[in-house]
ROSE-634906 format. One record per residue (C-alpha): residue in three letters; residue number from 1; y, z, x. Coordinates in Angstrom, 2 decimals. Each point is the difference from the previous one (the first is absolute). Layout:
BEGIN
<residuo=Ala num=NUM Y=Y Z=Z X=X>
...
***
This chain:
BEGIN
<residuo=Met num=1 Y=87.43 Z=78.32 X=73.69>
<residuo=Thr num=2 Y=0.96 Z=-3.51 X=0.69>
<residuo=Pro num=3 Y=0.10 Z=-1.69 X=3.61>
<residuo=Arg num=4 Y=3.28 Z=0.51 X=1.55>
<residuo=Val num=5 Y=1.63 Z=-3.47 X=0.47>
<residuo=Leu num=6 Y=1.32 Z=-0.57 X=3.56>
<residuo=Ala num=7 Y=3.60 Z=-1.30 X=0.40>
<residuo=Ser num=8 Y=0.06 Z=-3.45 X=1.66>
<residuo=Gly num=9 Y=3.56 Z=0.12 X=1.33>
<residuo=Lys num=10 Y=0.76 Z=-0.08 X=3.90>
<residuo=Leu num=11 Y=-0.34 Z=3.31 X=1.57>
<residuo=Lys num=12 Y=2.94 Z=1.49 X=2.02>
<residuo=Ala num=13 Y=0.65 Z=3.78 X=0.80>
<residuo=Thr num=14 Y=2.05 Z=2.17 X=2.19>
<residuo=Ile num=15 Y=-1.15 Z=3.41 X=0.40>
<residuo=Ala num=16 Y=-0.01 Z=3.15 X=2.59>
<residuo=Ala num=17 Y=-2.71 Z=-1.07 X=2.61>
<residuo=Lys num=18 Y=-1.42 Z=3.40 X=0.29>
<residuo=Ala num=19 Y=-0.39 Z=0.60 X=-3.58>
<residuo=Leu num=20 Y=-1.84 Z=-3.35 X=-0.24>
<residuo=Ala num=21 Y=-2.08 Z=0.68 X=3.06>
<residuo=Ala num=22 Y=-1.32 Z=3.49 X=-1.64>
<residuo=Ala num=23 Y=-0.86 Z=-1.89 X=-3.19>
<residuo=Leu num=24 Y=-1.85 Z=-2.82 X=1.43>
<residuo=Gln num=25 Y=-2.04 Z=2.39 X=2.37>
<residuo=Asn num=26 Y=-1.09 Z=1.78 X=-3.14>
<residuo=Ala num=27 Y=-0.80 Z=-3.07 X=-2.02>
<residuo=Ala num=28 Y=-1.85 Z=-1.54 X=3.29>
<residuo=Ala num=29 Y=-2.25 Z=2.98 X=0.14>
<residuo=Ile num=30 Y=-2.37 Z=-0.83 X=-2.64>
<residuo=Val num=31 Y=-0.46 Z=-3.61 X=1.25>
<residuo=Ser num=32 Y=-2.79 Z=-1.05 X=2.07>
<residuo=Ala num=33 Y=0.51 Z=-1.69 X=3.13>
<residuo=Arg num=34 Y=-3.34 Z=-1.88 X=-0.57>
<residuo=Asn num=35 Y=0.43 Z=-1.46 X=-3.38>
<residuo=Thr num=36 Y=-2.16 Z=-3.11 X=-0.87>
<residuo=Ile num=37 Y=2.46 Z=-0.87 X=-3.00>
<residuo=Pro num=38 Y=3.46 Z=-1.01 X=1.51>
<residuo=Ile num=39 Y=2.18 Z=1.15 X=-2.86>
<residuo=Leu num=40 Y=-1.52 Z=3.62 X=0.61>
<residuo=Ser num=41 Y=1.47 Z=-0.21 X=3.58>
<residuo=Asn num=42 Y=3.36 Z=-0.27 X=-1.45>
<residuo=Met num=43 Y=2.37 Z=2.09 X=-2.01>
<residuo=Leu num=44 Y=2.20 Z=-0.71 X=-2.74>
<residuo=Val num=45 Y=3.54 Z=0.13 X=0.57>
<residuo=Glu num=46 Y=2.65 Z=-0.32 X=-3.02>
<residuo=Thr num=47 Y=3.79 Z=0.11 X=-0.53>
<residuo=Arg num=48 Y=0.93 Z=1.34 X=-3.62>
<residuo=Arg num=49 Y=3.03 Z=0.61 X=-1.70>
<residuo=Ala num=50 Y=-0.16 Z=3.31 X=-1.72>
<residuo=Leu num=51 Y=1.34 Z=0.62 X=-3.47>
<residuo=Asp num=52 Y=3.02 Z=1.57 X=1.41>
<residuo=Gly num=53 Y=0.60 Z=-2.87 X=2.03>
<residuo=Glu num=54 Y=-0.99 Z=1.55 X=3.37>
<residuo=Gly num=55 Y=-2.24 Z=-1.88 X=2.30>
<residuo=Gln num=56 Y=-3.38 Z=1.20 X=1.01>
<residuo=Leu num=57 Y=-2.66 Z=-1.29 X=2.63>
<residuo=Val num=58 Y=-3.58 Z=0.62 X=-1.18>
<residuo=Val num=59 Y=-2.91 Z=-0.35 X=2.03>
<residuo=Thr num=60 Y=-3.63 Z=0.36 X=-1.01>
<residuo=Ser num=61 Y=-3.43 Z=0.03 X=1.53>
<residuo=Thr num=62 Y=-3.40 Z=0.12 X=-1.32>
<residuo=Asp num=63 Y=-3.76 Z=0.05 X=1.18>
<residuo=Leu num=64 Y=-1.31 Z=-0.59 X=-3.77>
<residuo=Asp num=65 Y=-0.90 Z=3.73 X=-0.35>
<residuo=Leu num=66 Y=3.24 Z=1.39 X=0.98>
<residuo=Ser num=67 Y=3.83 Z=-1.10 X=-0.42>
<residuo=Val num=68 Y=3.32 Z=1.09 X=1.45>
<residuo=Thr num=69 Y=3.41 Z=-0.90 X=-0.98>
<residuo=Leu num=70 Y=3.05 Z=1.24 X=1.50>
<residuo=Thr num=71 Y=3.55 Z=-0.53 X=-1.32>
<residuo=Leu num=72 Y=3.15 Z=-0.14 X=2.26>
<residuo=Pro num=73 Y=3.79 Z=-0.42 X=-0.74>
<residuo=Ala num=74 Y=1.14 Z=-3.39 X=1.54>
<residuo=Glu num=75 Y=2.61 Z=-2.71 X=-0.30>
<residuo=Val num=76 Y=-1.83 Z=-2.83 X=-1.62>
<residuo=Glu num=77 Y=1.31 Z=-3.36 X=-1.36>
<residuo=Glu num=78 Y=-2.61 Z=-0.70 X=-2.65>
<residuo=Asp num=79 Y=-3.56 Z=0.87 X=-1.55>
<residuo=Ala num=80 Y=-2.56 Z=-1.39 X=2.32>
<residuo=Ala num=81 Y=-3.31 Z=0.57 X=1.68>
<residuo=Ile num=82 Y=-2.34 Z=-1.11 X=2.94>
<residuo=Thr num=83 Y=-2.71 Z=1.24 X=2.07>
<residuo=Ala num=84 Y=-0.31 Z=0.58 X=3.46>
<residuo=Pro num=85 Y=-2.23 Z=1.40 X=2.76>
<residuo=Ala num=86 Y=-0.01 Z=3.87 X=-0.59>
<residuo=His num=87 Y=-0.68 Z=1.19 X=3.45>
<residuo=Ile num=88 Y=2.14 Z=-2.58 X=1.74>
<residuo=Leu num=89 Y=2.73 Z=0.77 X=-2.19>
<residuo=Ser num=90 Y=-0.42 Z=3.76 X=0.41>
<residuo=Asp num=91 Y=-0.07 Z=-0.52 X=3.77>
<residuo=Ala num=92 Y=3.28 Z=-2.19 X=0.08>
<residuo=Leu num=93 Y=1.99 Z=2.79 X=-1.51>
<residuo=Lys num=94 Y=-1.62 Z=3.03 X=1.77>
<residuo=Lys num=95 Y=2.29 Z=-0.10 X=3.04>
<residuo=Ala num=96 Y=3.17 Z=-1.14 X=-1.62>
<residuo=Pro num=97 Y=2.89 Z=2.36 X=1.25>
<residuo=Lys num=98 Y=0.85 Z=3.14 X=-2.03>
<residuo=Asp num=99 Y=3.18 Z=-1.37 X=-1.79>
<residuo=Ala num=100 Y=-0.96 Z=-3.77 X=-0.12>
<residuo=Ile num=101 Y=0.41 Z=-2.03 X=-3.21>
<residuo=Ala num=102 Y=-2.92 Z=-2.51 X=-0.74>
<residuo=Thr num=103 Y=0.28 Z=-3.08 X=-1.93>
<residuo=Leu num=104 Y=-3.07 Z=-1.66 X=-1.68>
<residuo=Ala num=105 Y=0.36 Z=-3.67 X=-0.79>
<residuo=Val num=106 Y=-2.40 Z=-2.73 X=-0.90>
<residuo=Glu num=107 Y=0.61 Z=-3.33 X=1.87>
<residuo=Gly num=108 Y=-2.34 Z=-2.69 X=-1.03>
<residuo=Thr num=109 Y=-3.48 Z=1.66 X=-0.41>
<residuo=Asp num=110 Y=0.99 Z=2.66 X=2.55>
<residuo=Leu num=111 Y=1.27 Z=3.38 X=-0.34>
<residuo=Val num=112 Y=2.60 Z=0.64 X=2.94>
<residuo=Val num=113 Y=0.79 Z=3.58 X=0.73>
<residuo=Lys num=114 Y=3.09 Z=0.74 X=2.31>
<residuo=Tyr num=115 Y=1.82 Z=3.09 X=1.36>
<residuo=Gly num=116 Y=2.26 Z=0.36 X=2.74>
<residuo=Arg num=117 Y=-0.79 Z=-2.89 X=2.33>
<residuo=Ala num=118 Y=-3.73 Z=0.11 X=-0.92>
<residuo=Arg num=119 Y=-1.62 Z=-2.69 X=-2.36>
<residuo=Phe num=120 Y=-3.44 Z=-0.23 X=-1.24>
<residuo=Lys num=121 Y=-1.36 Z=-2.97 X=-2.18>
<residuo=Leu num=122 Y=-3.06 Z=0.69 X=-1.84>
<residuo=Gln num=123 Y=-2.23 Z=-2.34 X=-1.89>
<residuo=Thr num=124 Y=-0.40 Z=0.49 X=-3.96>
<residuo=Leu num=125 Y=-2.21 Z=-0.49 X=-2.81>
<residuo=Pro num=126 Y=0.97 Z=-0.24 X=-3.62>
<residuo=Ala num=127 Y=0.79 Z=2.99 X=-1.98>
<residuo=Ser num=128 Y=-2.10 Z=-1.61 X=-2.95>
<residuo=Asp num=129 Y=-3.16 Z=0.44 X=2.19>
<residuo=Phe num=130 Y=0.58 Z=3.80 X=0.53>
<residuo=Pro num=131 Y=-2.44 Z=2.16 X=-2.11>
<residuo=Thr num=132 Y=2.24 Z=1.62 X=-2.39>
<residuo=Leu num=133 Y=-1.69 Z=1.37 X=-3.19>
<residuo=Gly num=134 Y=-1.27 Z=-2.42 X=-2.31>
<residuo=Thr num=135 Y=-1.16 Z=-2.62 X=2.87>
<residuo=Pro num=136 Y=-3.49 Z=-0.86 X=0.61>
<residuo=Leu num=137 Y=-0.25 Z=1.96 X=3.48>
<residuo=Ala num=138 Y=1.42 Z=3.15 X=-1.86>
<residuo=Pro num=139 Y=-0.92 Z=0.22 X=-3.64>
<residuo=Ile num=140 Y=1.96 Z=2.37 X=-2.32>
<residuo=Pro num=141 Y=-2.31 Z=3.05 X=-0.28>
<residuo=Gln num=142 Y=-0.62 Z=1.23 X=-3.50>
<residuo=Val num=143 Y=2.36 Z=2.81 X=-1.06>
<residuo=Glu num=144 Y=-2.16 Z=2.46 X=-1.33>
<residuo=Ser num=145 Y=1.08 Z=1.94 X=-3.19>
<residuo=Gly num=146 Y=-0.54 Z=3.41 X=1.93>
<residuo=Lys num=147 Y=3.12 Z=-0.75 X=1.91>
<residuo=Thr num=148 Y=1.91 Z=3.25 X=1.59>
<residuo=Ser num=149 Y=3.57 Z=-0.04 X=1.34>
<residuo=Phe num=150 Y=1.77 Z=2.69 X=1.46>
<residuo=Ala num=151 Y=2.36 Z=1.17 X=2.71>
<residuo=Leu num=152 Y=-0.69 Z=2.26 X=3.15>
<residuo=Ala num=153 Y=2.24 Z=0.55 X=3.13>
<residuo=Ala num=154 Y=-1.03 Z=-2.24 X=3.02>
<residuo=Asp num=155 Y=-0.87 Z=3.14 X=2.08>
<residuo=Ala num=156 Y=-2.04 Z=1.57 X=-2.44>
<residuo=Phe num=157 Y=-1.97 Z=-3.13 X=-0.68>
<residuo=Ile num=158 Y=-0.55 Z=-0.98 X=3.74>
<residuo=Gly num=159 Y=-0.73 Z=3.62 X=0.86>
<residuo=Leu num=160 Y=-2.83 Z=-0.12 X=-2.56>
<residuo=Leu num=161 Y=-1.52 Z=-2.96 X=1.24>
<residuo=Asp num=162 Y=0.40 Z=1.07 X=3.98>
<residuo=Ala num=163 Y=-1.76 Z=3.01 X=-0.72>
<residuo=Val num=164 Y=-3.20 Z=-1.46 X=-1.12>
<residuo=Glu num=165 Y=0.01 Z=-2.98 X=1.96>
<residuo=Met num=166 Y=-2.22 Z=0.95 X=2.88>
<residuo=Ala num=167 Y=-2.81 Z=0.72 X=-2.12>
<residuo=Ile num=168 Y=-0.13 Z=-3.55 X=-1.55>
<residuo=Ser num=169 Y=-3.30 Z=-1.86 X=0.69>
<residuo=Ser num=170 Y=-0.28 Z=-3.03 X=2.37>
<residuo=Glu num=171 Y=-3.59 Z=-0.90 X=-1.29>
<residuo=Glu num=172 Y=0.65 Z=-3.08 X=-1.93>
<residuo=Thr num=173 Y=-3.76 Z=0.43 X=-1.53>
<residuo=Arg num=174 Y=1.64 Z=2.72 X=-2.16>
<residuo=Tyr num=175 Y=3.38 Z=-1.99 X=-0.74>
<residuo=Tyr num=176 Y=0.90 Z=2.45 X=-2.47>
<residuo=Leu num=177 Y=0.54 Z=2.63 X=2.62>
<residuo=Cys num=178 Y=2.25 Z=-1.97 X=2.05>
<residuo=Gly num=179 Y=3.12 Z=1.11 X=-1.73>
<residuo=Val num=180 Y=1.92 Z=2.91 X=-1.81>
<residuo=Tyr num=181 Y=-1.12 Z=1.24 X=-3.52>
<residuo=Leu num=182 Y=3.36 Z=0.62 X=-1.71>
<residuo=His num=183 Y=-0.33 Z=1.75 X=-3.39>
<residuo=Arg num=184 Y=1.44 Z=2.60 X=-2.11>
<residuo=Lys num=185 Y=-1.86 Z=3.30 X=-0.13>
<residuo=Gly num=186 Y=1.74 Z=2.59 X=-2.43>
<residuo=Asp num=187 Y=3.46 Z=0.04 X=0.72>
<residuo=Lys num=188 Y=-0.49 Z=-1.28 X=3.72>
<residuo=Leu num=189 Y=0.35 Z=-3.38 X=1.32>
<residuo=Arg num=190 Y=-3.13 Z=0.10 X=2.40>
<residuo=Ala num=191 Y=-1.18 Z=-2.26 X=2.97>
<residuo=Val num=192 Y=-3.65 Z=0.25 X=1.38>
<residuo=Ala num=193 Y=-1.60 Z=-1.88 X=2.99>
<residuo=Thr num=194 Y=-3.35 Z=0.34 X=1.19>
<residuo=Asn num=195 Y=-2.29 Z=-1.63 X=2.77>
<residuo=Gly num=196 Y=-3.19 Z=1.99 X=-0.82>
<residuo=His num=197 Y=0.81 Z=2.56 X=3.06>
<residuo=Val num=198 Y=3.15 Z=1.32 X=-1.25>
<residuo=Leu num=199 Y=1.96 Z=-0.10 X=-3.10>
<residuo=Ser num=200 Y=3.88 Z=0.43 X=-0.29>
<residuo=Leu num=201 Y=2.02 Z=1.12 X=-3.19>
<residuo=Arg num=202 Y=3.64 Z=0.30 X=-0.73>
<residuo=Asp num=203 Y=1.83 Z=1.12 X=-3.10>
<residuo=Val num=204 Y=3.79 Z=-0.80 X=-0.91>
<residuo=Asp num=205 Y=1.45 Z=1.12 X=-3.57>
<residuo=Ala num=206 Y=-0.74 Z=-2.81 X=-2.23>
<residuo=Pro num=207 Y=3.18 Z=-1.80 X=-0.81>
<residuo=Asp num=208 Y=0.77 Z=-1.10 X=-3.83>
<residuo=Gly num=209 Y=-1.65 Z=-3.06 X=-1.18>
<residuo=Thr num=210 Y=-3.52 Z=0.74 X=1.65>
<residuo=Glu num=211 Y=-1.50 Z=1.51 X=-2.95>
<residuo=Gly num=212 Y=-3.15 Z=-2.00 X=-0.66>
<residuo=Met num=213 Y=0.14 Z=-1.69 X=3.40>
<residuo=Leu num=214 Y=-3.31 Z=-2.14 X=1.16>
<residuo=Gly num=215 Y=-1.40 Z=1.11 X=3.06>
<residuo=Val num=216 Y=0.53 Z=-2.83 X=2.59>
<residuo=Ile num=217 Y=-1.09 Z=-0.66 X=3.57>
<residuo=Leu num=218 Y=2.85 Z=-0.90 X=2.26>
<residuo=Pro num=219 Y=-1.03 Z=-2.32 X=3.09>
<residuo=Arg num=220 Y=0.55 Z=1.18 X=3.59>
<residuo=Thr num=221 Y=2.35 Z=-2.91 X=0.55>
<residuo=Leu num=222 Y=2.29 Z=1.15 X=-2.79>
<residuo=Val num=223 Y=0.06 Z=3.40 X=1.31>
<residuo=Lys num=224 Y=0.79 Z=-1.27 X=3.50>
<residuo=Thr num=225 Y=2.61 Z=-2.58 X=-1.44>
<residuo=Ala num=226 Y=1.70 Z=2.63 X=-2.26>
<residuo=Arg num=227 Y=0.50 Z=2.40 X=2.90>
<residuo=Ser num=228 Y=1.54 Z=-2.50 X=2.04>
<residuo=Leu num=229 Y=2.56 Z=-1.02 X=-2.65>
<residuo=Trp num=230 Y=0.67 Z=3.35 X=-1.33>
<residuo=Gly num=231 Y=-1.07 Z=2.53 X=2.73>
<residuo=Gln num=232 Y=3.61 Z=1.22 X=0.81>
<residuo=Ser num=233 Y=1.24 Z=-0.40 X=-3.53>
<residuo=Lys num=234 Y=1.33 Z=2.24 X=-2.49>
<residuo=Glu num=235 Y=0.20 Z=-2.51 X=-2.81>
<residuo=Glu num=236 Y=-1.17 Z=0.46 X=-3.09>
<residuo=Leu num=237 Y=-2.91 Z=-2.50 X=-0.74>
<residuo=Ala num=238 Y=-0.91 Z=-1.78 X=-3.32>
<residuo=Ile num=239 Y=-3.57 Z=-0.17 X=0.24>
<residuo=Ser num=240 Y=-2.21 Z=-2.00 X=-2.73>
<residuo=Val num=241 Y=-3.81 Z=0.38 X=-0.13>
<residuo=Asp num=242 Y=-2.48 Z=-1.90 X=-2.33>
<residuo=Lys num=243 Y=-3.80 Z=-0.49 X=0.49>
<residuo=Ser num=244 Y=0.36 Z=-3.01 X=2.56>
<residuo=Arg num=245 Y=3.13 Z=0.46 X=1.95>
<residuo=Ile num=246 Y=2.89 Z=2.32 X=0.94>
<residuo=Ser num=247 Y=3.76 Z=-0.89 X=0.18>
<residuo=Ile num=248 Y=2.37 Z=2.26 X=2.09>
<residuo=Ala num=249 Y=3.68 Z=-0.74 X=0.52>
<residuo=Gly num=250 Y=2.96 Z=1.88 X=1.45>
<residuo=Gly num=251 Y=3.00 Z=-0.68 X=2.44>
<residuo=Gly num=252 Y=-0.12 Z=-3.61 X=-0.31>
<residuo=Ile num=253 Y=-3.77 Z=-0.29 X=0.67>
<residuo=Ala num=254 Y=-2.82 Z=-0.82 X=-2.37>
<residuo=Leu num=255 Y=-3.67 Z=0.18 X=0.88>
<residuo=Thr num=256 Y=-2.76 Z=-1.12 X=-1.70>
<residuo=Ser num=257 Y=-3.61 Z=0.26 X=0.21>
<residuo=Lys num=258 Y=-3.64 Z=-0.74 X=-1.36>
<residuo=Leu num=259 Y=-1.94 Z=3.25 X=-0.42>
<residuo=Ile num=260 Y=-3.55 Z=0.57 X=0.87>
<residuo=Asp num=261 Y=-2.29 Z=-1.05 X=-2.77>
<residuo=Gly num=262 Y=-2.49 Z=3.01 X=0.13>
<residuo=Thr num=263 Y=-0.72 Z=3.34 X=-1.41>
<residuo=Phe num=264 Y=0.94 Z=2.94 X=2.25>
<residuo=Pro num=265 Y=-2.90 Z=2.63 X=0.38>
<residuo=Asp num=266 Y=0.09 Z=3.44 X=-1.72>
<residuo=Tyr num=267 Y=1.90 Z=1.69 X=2.99>
<residuo=Leu num=268 Y=0.04 Z=3.49 X=-1.89>
<residuo=Arg num=269 Y=-3.66 Z=0.60 X=0.50>
<residuo=Val num=270 Y=0.40 Z=0.16 X=3.89>
<residuo=Val num=271 Y=2.97 Z=2.15 X=0.04>
<residuo=Pro num=272 Y=-1.43 Z=3.50 X=0.46>
<residuo=Gly num=273 Y=1.34 Z=3.33 X=-1.48>
<residuo=Glu num=274 Y=1.55 Z=2.91 X=1.92>
<residuo=Gly num=275 Y=-3.16 Z=0.81 X=1.87>
<residuo=Ala num=276 Y=-1.40 Z=3.41 X=1.08>
<residuo=Ser num=277 Y=1.57 Z=-0.51 X=3.64>
<residuo=Gly num=278 Y=3.25 Z=-0.93 X=1.34>
<residuo=Phe num=279 Y=2.81 Z=0.33 X=2.60>
<residuo=Lys num=280 Y=3.38 Z=-0.99 X=0.83>
<residuo=Val num=281 Y=1.10 Z=-1.73 X=3.18>
<residuo=Pro num=282 Y=2.86 Z=-2.06 X=1.51>
<residuo=Pro num=283 Y=-1.14 Z=-3.63 X=-0.33>
<residuo=Ser num=284 Y=1.12 Z=-0.76 X=3.65>
<residuo=Ala num=285 Y=-2.33 Z=3.04 X=1.11>
<residuo=Leu num=286 Y=-3.02 Z=-1.45 X=-2.00>
<residuo=Ala num=287 Y=0.78 Z=-3.64 X=1.13>
<residuo=Asp num=288 Y=0.45 Z=0.88 X=3.64>
<residuo=Ala num=289 Y=-3.43 Z=1.56 X=0.01>
<residuo=Ile num=290 Y=-1.50 Z=-2.64 X=-1.78>
<residuo=Glu num=291 Y=1.19 Z=-2.54 X=2.44>
<residuo=Arg num=292 Y=-1.33 Z=2.15 X=3.05>
<residuo=Val num=293 Y=-3.48 Z=0.52 X=-1.46>
<residuo=Met num=294 Y=-0.24 Z=-3.69 X=-1.26>
<residuo=Ile num=295 Y=0.04 Z=-1.17 X=3.55>
<residuo=Met num=296 Y=-3.90 Z=0.91 X=0.12>
<residuo=Ala num=297 Y=-0.84 Z=-1.32 X=-3.35>
<residuo=Asp num=298 Y=-2.49 Z=-2.60 X=0.00>
<residuo=Gly num=299 Y=0.15 Z=-3.16 X=-2.17>
<residuo=Lys num=300 Y=2.35 Z=-1.81 X=-2.30>
<residuo=Ala num=301 Y=0.26 Z=3.07 X=-2.48>
<residuo=Arg num=302 Y=1.11 Z=2.30 X=2.92>
<residuo=Ser num=303 Y=-1.66 Z=2.98 X=-1.89>
<residuo=Val num=304 Y=1.64 Z=3.46 X=0.57>
<residuo=Lys num=305 Y=-1.55 Z=3.06 X=-1.11>
<residuo=Leu num=306 Y=2.03 Z=2.93 X=-1.55>
<residuo=Ala num=307 Y=-1.97 Z=3.51 X=0.16>
<residuo=Met num=308 Y=0.65 Z=3.46 X=-1.17>
<residuo=Glu num=309 Y=-1.35 Z=2.71 X=2.04>
<residuo=Gly num=310 Y=0.60 Z=3.68 X=0.65>
<residuo=Gly num=311 Y=3.22 Z=-0.32 X=-1.98>
<residuo=Ala num=312 Y=1.36 Z=-2.62 X=2.20>
<residuo=Leu num=313 Y=0.45 Z=-4.09 X=-0.26>
<residuo=Ser num=314 Y=-1.07 Z=-2.67 X=2.46>
<residuo=Leu num=315 Y=-0.20 Z=-3.50 X=0.29>
<residuo=Ser num=316 Y=-2.48 Z=-1.68 X=2.24>
<residuo=Ala num=317 Y=-1.75 Z=-3.66 X=0.54>
<residuo=Arg num=318 Y=-2.83 Z=-1.33 X=1.93>
<residuo=Gly num=319 Y=-0.48 Z=-3.18 X=1.84>
<residuo=Glu num=320 Y=-2.70 Z=-1.94 X=1.91>
<residuo=Gly num=321 Y=-2.41 Z=2.18 X=2.02>
<residuo=Ala num=322 Y=1.46 Z=3.75 X=0.74>
<residuo=Asn num=323 Y=3.55 Z=-1.21 X=-0.52>
<residuo=Ala num=324 Y=1.88 Z=2.25 X=-2.62>
<residuo=Ala num=325 Y=3.13 Z=1.92 X=-0.80>
<residuo=Ala num=326 Y=1.16 Z=2.98 X=-1.98>
<residuo=Glu num=327 Y=3.22 Z=1.62 X=-0.60>
<residuo=Ala num=328 Y=0.97 Z=3.36 X=-1.98>
<residuo=Leu num=329 Y=2.58 Z=-0.74 X=-2.61>
<residuo=Asp num=330 Y=3.10 Z=2.01 X=0.88>
<residuo=Gly num=331 Y=2.50 Z=0.63 X=-2.53>
<residuo=Ala num=332 Y=-2.22 Z=-0.12 X=-3.04>
<residuo=Glu num=333 Y=0.74 Z=2.49 X=-2.69>
<residuo=Pro num=334 Y=-3.30 Z=0.37 X=-1.79>
<residuo=Asp num=335 Y=-0.15 Z=1.63 X=-3.47>
<residuo=Ala num=336 Y=-3.62 Z=-0.11 X=-0.60>
<residuo=Ile num=337 Y=-2.74 Z=-1.12 X=2.61>
<residuo=Ala num=338 Y=-3.53 Z=-0.56 X=-0.82>
<residuo=Glu num=339 Y=-2.14 Z=0.84 X=2.89>
<residuo=Gly num=340 Y=-2.34 Z=-2.80 X=1.50>
<residuo=Tyr num=341 Y=2.11 Z=-2.32 X=-1.91>
<residuo=Ala num=342 Y=-0.09 Z=-3.70 X=1.99>
<residuo=Ile num=343 Y=1.12 Z=-3.39 X=-1.22>
<residuo=Gly num=344 Y=0.58 Z=-3.35 X=1.49>
<residuo=Phe num=345 Y=2.49 Z=-2.44 X=-0.60>
<residuo=Asn num=346 Y=1.62 Z=-3.21 X=1.57>
<residuo=Ala num=347 Y=2.48 Z=0.73 X=2.46>
<residuo=Arg num=348 Y=2.32 Z=-3.16 X=-0.33>
<residuo=Tyr num=349 Y=0.33 Z=0.33 X=-3.58>
<residuo=Ala num=350 Y=0.81 Z=3.76 X=0.03>
<residuo=Leu num=351 Y=2.65 Z=-0.89 X=2.49>
<residuo=Asp num=352 Y=1.35 Z=-2.39 X=-2.50>
<residuo=Ala num=353 Y=0.04 Z=2.77 X=-2.77>
<residuo=Leu num=354 Y=2.01 Z=2.34 X=2.40>
<residuo=Arg num=355 Y=2.72 Z=-2.61 X=0.76>
<residuo=Ser num=356 Y=0.56 Z=-0.86 X=-3.70>
<residuo=Leu num=357 Y=-0.20 Z=3.52 X=-1.22>
<residuo=Pro num=358 Y=3.78 Z=1.72 X=-0.21>
<residuo=Gly num=359 Y=0.99 Z=3.28 X=0.67>
<residuo=Asp num=360 Y=-0.69 Z=2.53 X=3.02>
<residuo=Ala num=361 Y=-3.28 Z=1.06 X=-1.07>
<residuo=Val num=362 Y=-3.30 Z=-1.53 X=-1.15>
<residuo=Glu num=363 Y=-2.25 Z=2.00 X=-2.47>
<residuo=Val num=364 Y=-3.63 Z=-0.74 X=0.48>
<residuo=Arg num=365 Y=-2.54 Z=0.92 X=-2.94>
<residuo=Met num=366 Y=-3.72 Z=-0.14 X=0.14>
<residuo=Ser num=367 Y=-3.16 Z=0.75 X=-2.04>
<residuo=Ser num=368 Y=-2.91 Z=-0.80 X=1.52>
<residuo=Pro num=369 Y=-1.07 Z=-2.11 X=3.08>
<residuo=Gly num=370 Y=-1.18 Z=-3.01 X=-2.05>
<residuo=Asp num=371 Y=3.52 Z=-0.25 X=-2.34>
<residuo=Pro num=372 Y=3.26 Z=-1.81 X=1.06>
<residuo=Met num=373 Y=2.75 Z=2.30 X=1.50>
<residuo=Leu num=374 Y=3.19 Z=0.27 X=-1.89>
<residuo=Trp num=375 Y=3.17 Z=-0.34 X=2.36>
<residuo=Arg num=376 Y=3.67 Z=0.51 X=-1.59>
<residuo=Asn num=377 Y=3.22 Z=1.35 X=0.79>
<residuo=Pro num=378 Y=0.01 Z=3.52 X=-1.80>
<residuo=Ala num=379 Y=3.83 Z=-0.60 X=-1.01>
<residuo=Glu num=380 Y=-0.61 Z=-3.33 X=-1.38>
<residuo=Ala num=381 Y=-2.74 Z=-0.03 X=-2.88>
<residuo=Gly num=382 Y=0.27 Z=-3.66 X=-0.48>
<residuo=Ala num=383 Y=-0.93 Z=-1.22 X=3.55>
<residuo=Leu num=384 Y=-3.56 Z=0.37 X=1.21>
<residuo=Trp num=385 Y=-2.91 Z=-1.73 X=2.04>
<residuo=Val num=386 Y=-3.62 Z=0.29 X=-0.42>
<residuo=Val num=387 Y=-2.12 Z=-0.40 X=3.18>
<residuo=Met num=388 Y=-3.57 Z=-0.87 X=-0.55>
<residuo=Pro num=389 Y=-2.67 Z=1.80 X=1.93>
<residuo=Leu num=390 Y=-2.14 Z=-1.89 X=2.46>
<residuo=Arg num=391 Y=-3.57 Z=1.50 X=1.11>
<residuo=Val num=392 Y=0.49 Z=1.64 X=3.49>
***
């Protein structure tokens, strides 16, 4: 890939203010307010003439690991480019009236934005300084021979990432867990995340083109940004993955991100089998009981115990001194109960699992107190959480 040559003409564009405001807000979201490199506080603003003669306004932002480009229809005079402060430009359009028309024009070294009776003047930096592919700040990643390209509906892709995001680790020393492991498993495209306390897994039918796909780790920032860009979209996304980066495009939006350079652990080793004991319960009933009992739980782990005794299920927690709480678990439908069975777990992570699992029931399967619990939606085989045991 060769570096893109930025146009040197004089920028001028007319565009619907609200559409521009939405695009600028999405582009500015990845720009840090505390950049030490001035050009990284700016976004690139370009006017282009498309092949069919229609005008386009294109805005791009980057933090060097992630870049977002949004393309909007606009009236433009010529191909041109400039950079302007990302957050100031975004804020300038945020309060524009619903039907306002905005004009952007370079006057001298300033970008002047107008709509209605409002006028904003922003200092600019040259477009040639912006770190596009091929510049020293953002070198071209080496494209690997194992590149995979496929199409997937936005709601399916975002749903896949959303389902496992809560299990992403925030422990930087284990950087390879600070993202979502995306790979093909059999005839499924699978997303997995774990923080060592819980593991979340979600499958969708594998799209054509994913055969032989490399397993890659998507950074948390990519997951959050993709949701903000396509969370409400029904567009079909064009996704391209190689060993070092992922590119996603759809609906006039393009997102490119570096991948986490590491090896994801063999997660299947901690996914338990069916287990000898189990029960079904409404997720809300189990979550409410956990939240009540964990009030007494001591320490950061917020350890809660699940016990089986006398054919019944109960939750309990102990705090400092004599502080304690216990509650019988109503609404549970056991299919097998192991008398005297008890297992401890981190209440906060268990609640994350319950919020993420779809459906009206959660099935809990257990083998022995020292083994993880398997939590899943019995109506959807491709959605499960593994809850790791704690000593109680």
